[in-house]
N, C-alpha and C positions, 0 to 999 in steps of 0.2 A: 494266397496261402494264409495271410493274416486273418482273413475272414473266417477260415476254418478254425483257427486258433481262438478267435473271439467267440465263435459259437460254442467251442469247447469250454471257454471261460464261463459263458452264461450257464451252460449245463452244469458245470462244476459248482457254480454259486448256488443254483437251485438245489442241487443234490446235497451240498454241505448244510444248507439251511434246514432241509428236511431231516438230515441226520442229527443235527444239533437239537431239533425239537424232539426227536424220538429218544435221544440220549437222556434228555431231561425227564422223560416219562418212565424210563427203565426202573429206577429205584422205587417208584410208587406202585408198580405192578406186582402181582403175586402169581405163583403157579404157572399154569400153561400160558397165560397172557404174557407173562414175563419172558418165558422161553421163546414164544413166537416173536415178541418184539426184539429180543436179542438176535434171533436168527435173521430178522428183517434188517436190523442195523448192520450186522456182519455182511449181509449180501450187498447193502448199499455202500459199505466201506470198500468192498472188493470192486464194485462198479466205479467208485471214485478213483481207486488206484489205477484201474484200466484207463479211465479218462485222463489221468495224469500221464500215463505212458503215451497215449495218443498225442497229448499236448507236447510232450518231449520230442516225439518224432516230427511234429510240425516245426518245432523250434530248430531242429537240426537242418531242416530244408530251407530255412529263411536265410537270406544273404548275410554274410558276416558283419557288414556295417550296421545292420539293425538287429542283430541277434542278441546283443547285450541287454536291451530293454526287455525282451521276451525271456531271457535267461533269469533276470532278476525277478520277474513275475513268477516264473516257475519255482524259484527258491521259496518265495513267500507262500505259494500254493502247497509246496511240500511241507513247509513248517505248519501250515494250517491243517494239513492232513495228519501230521504227527500229533498235533494238539487234539484233534478229534479222536484219534485212537486212544490217547491217554485219558481223555474225558470219558470215553466209553468204558475203558478198563476201570476207572475210578467209580463210575456209576454202578457197575456190576459189583465191585467190592463194597461200596457203601450199602448196597442192599444186603449183602451177606453179613456185614457187620451188624446191621439192624436185627436180622434174624438171630444171629449169634447172641446178641445182648438180650433179646427177648427170651430165648431158650435158657440161657444161663441165669437170667434174673438180674443181670447187670444193669445199673442205671448210671446216669452221668455223675452222680455224687460219689460213686465208689472210688473213682480215681482221686477225687478230692479227699476222701476219707483216708485212702492209702497214703497220700502225700502228707496229711496231718500226722498219721501214725509214724511215718518215716522221720519227719522233723522231730517229733517227741522222742523217738528212740535215739536219734542223733544227739539231741541235747543231753539225754541221760548218759550216753556213752562218753560225751565230752566231760560231764561232771565226774563220772567215775575215773576217767583218765587223769583229771586234775587231782583227785583225792589220792590216787596211786602215786602220782609224781610227788605230791606233798609228803606222803608216807615214806617214799624212797629218800627224799631230801633229809627227813628227820633221822632215818636210819644211817645215812652217810655222815651226818653231823655228829651222831653219838658214836 
């Protein structure tokens, strides 16, 4: 039984390495190439999920005394799968952010400019507040 689990582990390792490589390429592709790569990655992620299910079935059939080791491996594989899915989602979003910025004409300096304007306005507001308080104090004293 453990030999089946180990072969599943090897398949999972190869599959996740391939998925990781493809996820890295997604933000760099455009148009139909990107759509095709996204579809391929989604298909591979589904295949990896099915492989994890098979591995879980194998773990259930392992005798209880040695099941703990395999269960901990399964937890790490599930965490890895979650990380892959999150990376895939992020790579798709990164691409859409690049396109959005290109279309809107945003560049990296716009957020810095906005921050500088916000700080300037905050300082101006604080100075005005101090002047109002000083005027109020004068009015109270008279």
